[in-house]
N, C-alpha and C positions, 0 to 999 in steps of 0.2 A: 543042188537042191537042199541037201542036208545042212549046208552052211547057212543058207537063207533061213531055213526053218529054225535053227539055233539062234540066229540073229534076231528073228521075229519073237522069240521068246524072251530075249534079253531086253527088247525095248520097253515093255511095261515096267520092268524092274528099274531101268534107267529113268523113266518118266517119273516113277513114284519117289525115287531118291531126289530128282530135281524138285519135285513139289515139296517134299519134306525140307529140303534146303531153303526154298523160298519161305516157307512157313516160319522156320527157325529164324531167318534174317528178319522177318516182319516182327516176330516176338521180341527179338533183341531190340530193334528200333523203337517199338512201342513202349517196351518196359525198361528200356536201357538206363533211364535216369530214375527209376523207382528205387525203393530202399534196399534192394539187394544188388542189382548190377552196378549201381553208382557207388557202392562202397568198396573200397580196396582193403581186403582183410590182410592182416599179418604184416603190416608195415611197422617200422620201428619209430620210436619217439626219441627226441633229444630234449632233455629238460635244461632250461636255461636259468640263470639266476633270476630271483624275484625282485631284486632291487635295481641297480643300474643295469641298463640293457645294452651297453655298447658292444658286448661280446656275447650274443645269445647262444653261442656254442659252448659256453664255459663249462657246463655240467651236462653230461650225457647219460641217458638212461637206456640201456640196451634191452629193456623189456619190450618184447614184441607185442603188437596189438592183434590178439587173436579172438576167436569166439569166446564168449564168457563161459566160464565153468560153473556148474551148479554146486553150491555149497549149502549145507543145511542152515536155514535161518529161522530159529524159533519153530523148528519142526515142519514147517510147510512153505517156507519162502525160498528165494534164490539170491545169491550174492554173486556178482560177476568178479572173476579175477582180473579180467581187463575188458574194455570195450573196443570195438573196432574203430578205426578212424575213417571218417568220411572222406570221399574223393576230394582233391584240392578244388575241383570245380564248385564244391559247395562250401566254401570258406565264408561265403556271405548269405548262406541260406536263411530264408525266413519262411518257415514251414507253411504258415497260413496265408502267405502272399507269394507263393511259388507259382510262377507262370507255367513251368513245366507240368505241374500237377493239373492245372486247368486243361492243358492240351491232352494229357494222358487219360484223364477222366472224361473228356469230351463234354465238358460242362457248357450248357447252352446259355450264354450270357449276353446281354445287350450292351455292346460296346459304347453306344451312344449315351448310356446311362451311367458309365464307368463302373459297371459291375465286375469287370476283370481286375479293377484296382481294389475291390473289397475283399473281405477276409473269406477264404475258402480253405478249410483245414482238412489235412489228409485223414482218412480213416486209419484205425490202428494198423492194419496190414501194410499201409504205405508209409508208415512213419520212419524217419531216419534215425534208428536207435544206434547212433554212433557219435563220436566226439567230433565237433567241428574244428578243423585245423585253422590256425592263424596263417596269413599269407607269408610267403618266404620273406625272411629278414624282419619280421615283425618286431617293433620296438615298444617298450612301455611308453604310453602316451605322454606327450609334453604336458606339464602341470599348469593348472589354472593359476593366475589370469593370463599367462603367456599363451596358453592353448586357444584363446579366443581369436588370436591373430595368425597362429601358425600350427601346423600339425606335420607329422612324419609322412612322407610320400608313400613309404613302403607299407604303411598300415592301411592306407586306402588308395591302392595303386590305380586311380582313375583320374585322368587329367583332361578328359574331353570337355568338361565344363570350363576349364581355364581357356580353352581355344574357342569354344562356342560363345562364351560370354566375355570375351576379352575386352570388348568395348564397354563393358558395363561394370568392370572391376569386381566381379564375384570373387574370383580366386586367381592367383598367379603362382606358377611353378617356379621355384627358386632353389636350384640344387637339389639336396635331398628332402626339401620341405615344400609344403604348399602354403602359400600366405593368403590372407584374407583381408584386403584393404578396407572392407566395409561397404562395398558398392552393392548395388541392386538394379533391377531392371528400370526402376523409375527414380533411383537416387544414386546416380553413377559417381557422385562426389562424396559419397559417405553417408551412412545411416544416421550418424549423429547430427548432421546439418538438417536432414530430413526431418527427424524427430523434433528438433527444436523448432522447425518451421510449423509443424502440426501444432505444437503447443502455442505457438504465437497466433496461429489462426483461431484458436479457441480462447485466446487472452488469458492463458494460465500464467500465474506468477513466475517470474524469471525464466520463462520459456522452458519450464520443466513439465513434462507430459503427465507426471503423477498428480499434478494439481493439489499439492499439499498432502499427499497420501490417499486422496479420495479415488484415485484410479490405481489399481493394483494388478488385476489379473486380465491379460490380453490374449487374444486368439489371432494368430497370423496365418491366414489361409493361403496355400501356394507360396510357402515361405522361402523357397530357394535354399541357400546354405545358412539361413537363419541369422544373417548379420542384423536385421531389424530387431529381433528378440535379444541378440547378444548385447547390443548396445543399449538396450532399454534396461538392462540389469543395474547399470550405474545409477539409474533413477529409481531403484527399489521397485521396479515393475517386473513382474513375472509373466512371461509369454509362453503360451503353448504354441510352438511352431509346428504347423501341420502341412504335410505334402504327401503325395502318394508315390509309390514306387514306379514312376513313369518313365518318359524318355530322359529325364534328369535324375535317373534312378538312385544315384548315390547322395543326393542333396541332404537327406535326413541323417545318413551315416556320417557325413562331413559335419553336420550340426552337433551331433552327439559326441564326436571325436574332439570337437572344439570345447565341449563342456557346457553346451547350451541346451536348455530343455527343448525336446522335440518328440514328435510322435508320427508314425506312419498311418495315414488315414486319408480319406477322400470323401468329398461331398458327392455321393452317388445316389443310392436308394435307401440306405440305412442311416439311422440317427447317428450323430457323432457320439462318442462314449462319454459325454459330459452332461450333467443334469441341467435343468432349466436355471436361468438366471445365475450363470457362473462367471461371465466376463463383463468388465467395464467397457472394453473396446474390441471390436473385430476389425481386422486389417486386410485388405486385398490390394497389392501393388501388382498391377498387370498379371493377374493370376489366371487369366484365360479361362474364366468360368462364365458360361451362359446363365446369367442370373434371371433371364426371363422364361427359361424352359419350364415346362410342366406347371404352368400357372404360378410361377415364382416359387417352387417348393424348396429350392436351395436358399433363397433369401429368407424365406420363412423359418428355415432351420437355424440360420444365424439369429433371427428374431427370437427363437426359443432360448437360446443360450446367453442372450445379452440381458443384462440387468435393467431395471427401470432407469430410464435416463441414459442408457448405455449408447455408445457411438459406433458408427460404422464408417471407417476411413477407407475411401475408394480412390485409388490412383490409376487412371486408365484413360485411353484416348477418348472414350465416350464422354469423359467429364470436360474435355476442352476442344476436341477435334470438330471441324466444321463441314466434313464431307457428308454426303447424303445418308449413308448407312450408319455412321456414328451418330448423327443427329436423331435418326429414327430410334436407335437403341436408347439414347438419353431421354427421348420423349417418353417412351414406353416405360423405362425404369423409373423415371420420376413419377409417373402416374401410379405405378404399382406401389411405390413406397409411400406415397400420399394416401392410398387406400389402407396402407398398413399403419397410418397415423405417424409416420416418421416425418421430421422436418429437417431442413438444411440448417446445421449449426454454423458452417462456414464453407466457403468455396473460393479457391485460389488457384490459378494456373491449371495444373494437372490434376488436382486433388479436390475431392468433395468430401465433407464429413456430415453424415446424417446422424440425427439423434432420435431415439425412442421416446415415446411419452413416459411421464413419471407415474401416471395412474391409468385407470380403465375408462376414464370419462370419454376420451375420443372414440374408443371402441364401442361404447354404448350409444354414441350419438350418431353413428353411421347409419345411412339409409338401409332399410331392409333389402336383402338380396345382394348387398355389396360384396364383391370378391376382392381378396380371398375371404372366406367365412371365419368365424370364430370357432375354435376347437370345441367339441362337445365337453360338457362338464365332467363326464366320466372318463375322459382321456388323461392318462398320467403323463405329464410332460417330463417327468424324471426317469421313466422306463426307457432305457436306451440300448441295452446289449441285444443286438440282433433284431431290434425293432424297426419297422419301416418308417421313413419320414412321412409327415402329414402336411398337406398343403392348406394349413389353417393357422390362425393367429392364436397363440397361447396368452390367455389373459393372466393378470397378476392375482396373487392370493389377496385375501381380505387385509392381511396385515400390511403388504406392500402397498396396496391401494390406499389405505387409511394413512399411512405414514409418508405417502408420496416419495417412495423410493424403497430401497432395500433396508435402510436404517443401519448400515454397517458403520463401524467406527473407521477413521482413516488408519492407514498403516503407519506405524506398527502396532497400534493399540488394537486392531482387530484380531490380531494373532491370539490374544488371550482373552478377548471379550466373548462372552457366550453369545452364539448366533441365535436369532429368533426362531430359526428352523429347527432348533432342539426340540421344540413342542411337537413337530411332526413325528418324532419317535418316542415321545413320552419321557424324554430325558430332562433332567432337572439341571439347574445352574450348578448345584452342588456336585452332581455326577460329572459334569464338564470340567469343573475345577479340580476335582479329585483326579480324574483322568490325566489332566495336564501335569499336575504335580507328580503323579506316579511315574509317568513316562520320562519327566525330567530326571528323577533319580535312577531310573533304569538306563537311560542314555549315558548318564555319568558313570555307572557301573560298567557299561559296554567299553567306554573309552579308557577306563582304568585297566580293563583286561586286554585291550588292543594296544595300549601305550608302548609295549616293548617292540611292537612290530609295525607301528604306524606313525607317520610324521603329520605335521599340520597340513601339508599338501598332498598327502597320499591318496585322498579320496576327493572326488568332485561330483560325480553322478551317483546318486543313491536311489534305490528303490525299496519302499516299504510294501511288501507283497500283500499285507492285510492291515490296512491303515486305520480302520475304525474311525475315529474322530480327527486323525491327523496329529495327535500329540507327540508321536515319535518325531515327526518332521519339525513340529514346533520347538521341541528341545534341541534341535540342531541349528536353530536360527542364528547362534552366535559364531557358527563355523562357515567357512567359505564353501558351501555345498548347496546343491538343490536336490529336492526329493520328489520322485514320481510316486504318488500315493495311489496305490491300487486298492479298489474296493471290489471284493469278490461279488460277482453277479448274483449268487444264490443267497446272500445275506442282506441285512439292512442296507439300503442305499444311502450310506452316510456321506457320499462324496460331496453332496451339497454343503454340508457342514465344513468340509475341508476347504472348498472354494470361498466359503464365507469367512474363513480365517485368513484369506489371503494366500493360500497354498494351492497346488494343483495336482492333478492325478487323472485316472481313467477307471472305468468299470471293466472288469475282466473275468474270464473263467479260467482257472489254473489247470482245468483238464484239457486246455488247448494251449498252443504256443502264443506267446506275447508278440505284438506287432512292432518288433524292433530288429535291428541287425545284430548279428553276433558281436560280442566284445564291446558292449556299449555302457556297462554299469561297473563302477569301482566297488560297490558294496551292495549286497542284498540283505534285507531284514526279513526273516521268515519266522513270524510269530504264529504258531499253530497251524501254519498253512499246509504243512505236509500231513499232519493228522486230519485236518479238514478234507484234504484232497482224497485220502484213503477212505474216509467216511462216505464220500460220494461215490465210491467204487471206481475211482480213476487210479492210474498207476503212479506210485511213488517214484518208480524208476524213471518213468517219462518226465516227471517233474524235476528230478535231480538233473537229468540230461539237458532239460530246458534251462535250469538255472545255470548250469555250466556253459550253455551256449551264449547266454546274454552277459555273462560276467567276463570282465576283462582279465587276461593273464596278470597275476599278482594281486587280483582283487579279493575281497573278503566276503564271507557269508556269516551272518549272525543268526543262528538257528536257536529258537526259543520254543521248546516243545516237550512232549513227554519223554521220559527216560527210554521208553521202548523205541521211540522214534529216533532219538539220538543214537541208540545202540545200532539201529538200522543204518543210519547214515554213515557211522563209523566203518561199517563193513564195506561201504562203497568208496571209501577215500582213496585207496590204492588205485582202484579202477578208473576213477575220475581224475586222478593226478591231483588230488587235493591234499592238503596238509593241515592236521589239527593244530591250531594255535593255543587253544585253552578250552577247558570244560569246567563248569561251575554250576552248583545247585543254586536256584533262585532263592532269595531271602524275602520275597514278598509274604505278607500275611494274608493276602486275599486269595481268590480262586486261582491265581497263577502259581500257588505255593508248591505245587507238584511238578512244575516244569523244571527243565534243565537247560542251561545255555551251553552251546557248542559253537565255537568260533573256528572257521576254517579258512585257509587261503589257497587259492588256485595257483598251481606251479605254472610257470612259463614253459612251454614245450613246443618244439617244431618237429615236423616229420622229417624222416631221414632224407627224403627228396629235397626238402627245403634246406637242409643243412648242406647238401651237396651243391645246391644252387649258390650258396654263399661262399663256397671255396673257391 
């Protein structure tokens, strides 16, 4: 009896231990990929050369990545001795497009509206405050223009698209490289032939789609690996290649690795991060979008960003198939665009090209109650960051209506021609011209400072983190680069001036992570952005980690900011594995005169695990 009694007393203890174990396992599974459990602390890094990358193990740094150590920074800040390294599983982490975060936070999203592909940023306690490791064997990317047609397989070790799209010539695996023949879902035989065919449909001279420079900025929706945009560059056309992080999840990563402008985004519930009247042509080649849903709201979003007289090129079975369902979709879509005042500019085989009206006349002549309605006069078509789409038609400004179009000069003259929308900000032509000239001198000075460390093909993908009127990018026009111009969402929305100059970019808040993969930009230009971020009460440390995430190994950062900010960044160099290239006081006589220029280069490093994989 005593034995039974003792056993009975032990049972509750055993039960409690079992319950505790189950709870611990649940907590581990639920938080397993949050910013604590997902990080392997104390791993070692190996630093590679920053030039030729055939031997990434050439230089090794035995500095272990431990928790950061607090060091006094101007009496009340902290400086890390080193940052931890994120787990290898997060080598392609995009913090605000992280599917695991959605699951962990149990966000209630409507999958039919693509909300799970929209931005959902982690709260501070769930941020990955660690360095994103490159994949094992990472190599410095192949240089442009060769990169348009091939990339290193180890840099993006995903070959499923090569098999899934093998009949469409998206990409082909050849040895240690992935080749891009230029095919697409509706242009198996090459984007160049498809582009020439579109130009021929529109009767443009010499079958060149830029129509003598009148067409410059394009939007490619559901772009695949962006071969359409890549081949348009030869015609002086800049294309924003857009796709979500969906089942073809690495398509934008491939585009950027190739050196082609691209952005992770989706037509869901939020407006695209582009102002109204930004693009001369939008393109959808079998992009699998239901354009009729929600009263045509997605097509109306394209209408918002298209310029007066802009085109929508649509290649899809609905444009040519004869089965009952495709015919129904074609009839309903044709009726919708007719009510939107679009007309068919050309139709051939699998492709139809619609054109927007040049003026507001058609809108004003519609019968009362016609759907979709016109947008309210107090609706701002240029407010985009986190703003919901509207199922309404955006009318043109008085200027565009009277001039019967945007009035923009053909490319390349439009790069330096004062846009009419300067008046929206109270900016004068003199201010525009002075800004253009100022940044030309500044960029020349940057390249003089970079010249010992940079070659003509060292950089391809550039980001201007605070672009203002786009004059930094304009000054780079003679170089074989493209610039993603970012306009902070809390400042003047000058992005429309940037598009009016024939350049491109997006609205963004630097208190959050940018919608791109790690290791996608060769050079970042940070003009006062660190100071501005700190003024908003956001973390400068988080911003530096984000800059490190999106910068390629061996890439450069041009920091133009206050001396105190430059001093702060210098204290982070070792922790971030950055190296100072040069520091110089600015020589401007204007309001920028108290700024300092700091140029840093990101070292190539691999985790000790990656180095072992190479051996």
